[in-house]
RONUPA-118867 format. One record per residue (C-alpha): residue in three letters; x, y, z. Coordinates in nm, 2 decimals, padded with zeros to 4 digits. Example, Ala and Ser with C-alpha at 12.3 -4.5 7.8 and 13.67 -1.06 7.14 Angstrom:
// RONUPA-118867
+-----+--------+--------+--------+
:   r :     xx :     yy :     zz :
+-----+--------+--------+--------+
: ALA :  01.23 : -00.45 :  00.78 :
: SER :  01.37 : -00.11 :  00.71 :
+-----+--------+--------+--------+
This chain:
// RONUPA-118867
+-----+--------+--------+--------+
:   r :     xx :     yy :     zz :
+-----+--------+--------+--------+
: UNK : -00.02 : -00.01 : -00.01 :
: UNK :  00.13 :  00.36 : -00.09 :
: UNK : -00.03 :  00.66 : -00.08 :
: UNK :  00.10 :  00.94 : -00.34 :
: UNK :  00.30 :  01.22 : -00.24 :
: UNK :  00.04 :  01.45 : -00.29 :
: UNK : -00.16 :  01.37 :  00.07 :
: UNK :  00.21 :  01.45 :  00.22 :
: UNK :  00.21 :  01.82 :  00.01 :
: UNK : -00.17 :  01.88 :  00.06 :
: UNK : -00.12 :  01.81 :  00.52 :
: UNK :  00.20 :  02.00 :  00.46 :
: UNK :  00.02 :  02.27 :  00.31 :
: UNK : -00.32 :  02.28 :  00.49 :
: UNK : -00.09 :  02.33 :  00.77 :
: UNK :  00.06 :  02.66 :  00.67 :
: UNK : -00.35 :  02.74 :  00.58 :
: UNK : -00.39 :  02.79 :  00.96 :
: UNK : -00.26 :  03.04 :  01.07 :
: UNK : -00.37 :  03.26 :  00.75 :
: UNK : -00.63 :  03.52 :  00.94 :
: UNK : -01.00 :  03.46 :  00.77 :
: UNK : -01.01 :  03.70 :  00.52 :
: UNK : -00.71 :  03.63 :  00.34 :
: UNK : -00.57 :  03.37 :  00.13 :
: UNK : -00.22 :  03.20 :  00.04 :
: UNK : -00.16 :  03.19 : -00.30 :
: UNK : -00.09 :  02.83 : -00.48 :
: UNK :  00.26 :  03.01 : -00.56 :
: UNK :  00.41 :  03.07 : -00.30 :
: UNK :  00.29 :  02.73 : -00.14 :
: UNK :  00.45 :  02.58 : -00.44 :
: UNK :  00.81 :  02.77 : -00.36 :
: UNK :  00.76 :  02.69 : -00.03 :
: UNK :  00.77 :  02.34 : -00.13 :
: UNK :  00.98 :  02.33 : -00.38 :
: UNK :  00.79 :  02.20 : -00.66 :
: UNK :  00.60 :  02.21 : -00.97 :
: UNK :  00.26 :  02.50 : -00.93 :
: UNK :  00.03 :  02.29 : -01.16 :
: UNK :  00.14 :  01.94 : -00.92 :
: UNK : -00.01 :  02.15 : -00.65 :
: UNK : -00.27 :  02.31 : -00.81 :
: UNK : -00.41 :  01.94 : -00.89 :
: UNK : -00.39 :  01.88 : -00.59 :
: UNK : -00.58 :  02.13 : -00.43 :
: UNK : -00.81 :  02.09 : -00.70 :
: UNK : -00.87 :  01.82 : -00.49 :
: UNK : -00.89 :  02.00 : -00.19 :
: UNK : -01.13 :  02.25 : -00.28 :
: UNK : -01.36 :  01.98 : -00.46 :
: UNK : -01.41 :  01.79 : -00.15 :
: UNK : -01.41 :  02.09 :  00.06 :
: UNK : -01.14 :  02.18 :  00.28 :
: UNK : -01.00 :  02.45 :  00.11 :
: UNK : -01.17 :  02.73 : -00.04 :
: UNK : -01.06 :  02.94 : -00.37 :
: UNK : -01.03 :  03.27 : -00.37 :
: UNK : -01.04 :  03.47 : -00.72 :
: UNK : -00.86 :  03.78 : -00.79 :
: UNK : -00.51 :  03.91 : -00.81 :
: UNK : -00.40 :  03.87 : -00.46 :
: UNK : -00.64 :  03.48 : -00.47 :
: UNK : -00.54 :  03.15 : -00.34 :
: UNK : -00.66 :  02.95 : -00.07 :
: UNK : -00.79 :  02.92 :  00.19 :
: UNK : -00.90 :  02.64 :  00.51 :
: UNK : -01.25 :  02.58 :  00.46 :
: UNK : -01.33 :  02.40 :  00.81 :
: UNK : -01.19 :  02.48 :  01.08 :
: UNK : -00.84 :  02.26 :  01.17 :
: UNK : -01.00 :  02.06 :  01.45 :
: UNK : -01.29 :  01.95 :  01.11 :
: UNK : -01.01 :  01.83 :  00.94 :
: UNK : -00.85 :  01.52 :  00.96 :
: UNK : -00.60 :  01.30 :  00.84 :
: UNK : -00.84 :  01.04 :  00.64 :
: UNK : -01.07 :  01.35 :  00.52 :
: UNK : -00.70 :  01.50 :  00.29 :
: UNK : -00.67 :  01.10 :  00.19 :
: UNK : -00.96 :  01.05 :  00.08 :
: UNK : -00.96 :  01.36 : -00.11 :
: UNK : -00.65 :  01.32 : -00.25 :
: UNK : -00.65 :  00.98 : -00.36 :
: UNK : -01.05 :  00.89 : -00.40 :
: UNK : -01.28 :  00.66 : -00.21 :
: UNK : -01.17 :  00.38 : -00.37 :
: UNK : -01.03 :  00.08 : -00.10 :
: UNK : -00.70 : -00.02 : -00.14 :
: UNK : -00.76 : -00.42 : -00.16 :
: UNK : -00.90 : -00.45 : -00.44 :
: UNK : -01.08 : -00.84 : -00.39 :
: UNK : -01.05 : -00.97 : -00.75 :
: UNK : -01.22 : -01.30 : -00.60 :
: UNK : -00.95 : -01.55 : -00.74 :
: UNK : -01.10 : -01.84 : -00.53 :
: UNK : -01.37 : -01.83 : -00.72 :
: UNK : -01.16 : -01.99 : -01.00 :
: UNK : -01.10 : -02.24 : -00.80 :
: UNK : -01.11 : -02.64 : -00.92 :
: UNK : -01.35 : -02.69 : -00.65 :
: UNK : -01.55 : -02.38 : -00.71 :
: UNK : -01.59 : -02.43 : -01.08 :
: UNK : -01.71 : -02.79 : -01.01 :
: UNK : -01.91 : -02.63 : -00.83 :
: UNK : -01.85 : -02.82 : -00.54 :
: UNK : -01.86 : -02.48 : -00.32 :
: UNK : -02.13 : -02.22 : -00.31 :
: UNK : -01.92 : -01.96 : -00.53 :
: UNK : -02.16 : -01.63 : -00.29 :
: UNK : -01.96 : -01.73 :  00.05 :
: UNK : -01.73 : -01.44 :  00.14 :
: UNK : -01.38 : -01.42 :  00.09 :
: UNK : -01.22 : -01.45 :  00.42 :
: UNK : -00.89 : -01.25 :  00.33 :
: UNK : -01.16 : -01.03 :  00.12 :
: UNK : -01.36 : -00.93 :  00.51 :
: UNK : -00.94 : -00.91 :  00.73 :
: UNK : -00.88 : -00.66 :  00.43 :
: UNK : -01.14 : -00.47 :  00.45 :
: UNK : -01.15 : -00.48 :  00.89 :
: UNK : -00.76 : -00.39 :  00.86 :
: UNK : -00.83 : -00.05 :  00.63 :
: UNK : -01.13 :  00.05 :  00.86 :
: UNK : -00.92 :  00.03 :  01.17 :
: UNK : -00.65 :  00.21 :  01.01 :
: UNK : -00.96 :  00.52 :  00.84 :
: UNK : -01.06 :  00.52 :  01.17 :
: UNK : -00.72 :  00.66 :  01.37 :
: UNK : -00.68 :  00.86 :  01.02 :
: UNK : -00.98 :  01.03 :  01.13 :
: UNK : -00.82 :  01.09 :  01.50 :
: UNK : -00.59 :  01.26 :  01.39 :
: UNK : -00.67 :  01.63 :  01.26 :
: UNK : -00.48 :  01.94 :  01.14 :
: UNK : -00.54 :  02.09 :  01.49 :
: UNK : -00.36 :  01.81 :  01.63 :
: UNK : -00.07 :  01.83 :  01.37 :
: UNK : -00.01 :  02.21 :  01.40 :
: UNK :  00.00 :  02.13 :  01.83 :
: UNK :  00.24 :  01.80 :  01.74 :
: UNK :  00.46 :  02.10 :  01.48 :
: UNK :  00.48 :  02.31 :  01.72 :
: UNK :  00.55 :  02.07 :  02.00 :
: UNK :  00.89 :  01.87 :  01.77 :
: UNK :  00.98 :  02.14 :  01.56 :
: UNK :  01.19 :  02.42 :  01.66 :
: UNK :  01.03 :  02.75 :  01.78 :
: UNK :  01.21 :  02.97 :  01.46 :
: UNK :  01.13 :  02.70 :  01.24 :
: UNK :  00.80 :  02.74 :  01.34 :
: UNK :  00.81 :  03.15 :  01.35 :
: UNK :  01.00 :  03.14 :  01.00 :
: UNK :  00.69 :  02.98 :  00.83 :
: UNK :  00.48 :  03.20 :  00.97 :
: UNK :  00.64 :  03.49 :  00.88 :
: UNK :  00.67 :  03.35 :  00.53 :
: UNK :  00.32 :  03.31 :  00.47 :
: UNK :  00.24 :  03.66 :  00.60 :
: UNK :  00.48 :  03.82 :  00.36 :
: UNK :  00.32 :  03.65 :  00.09 :
: UNK : -00.01 :  03.82 :  00.12 :
: UNK :  00.09 :  04.17 :  00.12 :
+-----+--------+--------+--------+
């Protein structure tokens, strides 16, 4: 299982938007420059976040993006699902139905696949864990683990980009 790097960039960028005043926004150019990646790539990620209602776009010369919800109401799972889509990680292909005994109608083909049930249960546990982690939690955690100067410089960078 692997999530795209878009999930990681999205989470980082969303944390940067937490301290942006509600009437302001941060441009995709500034977010991309700060992360060292292309505006095109980040625009695609933010298009998905916008469609999911996590961010809203602000049109105009000073336009950009801002959070659509409180950081307490945006979970890691919300971001993963917005960027990656709602499709389950494990895609059961019902290969049991191709086995010799199933082909010969010795077993009912309608029986549930135990492997699929286990995999779906594991995915649900992971989703629950990711739902328990919010942007607010991440912001607090970053304040705890990162040097204070890095956090201050990051906030200054994005407050300057709005001027």
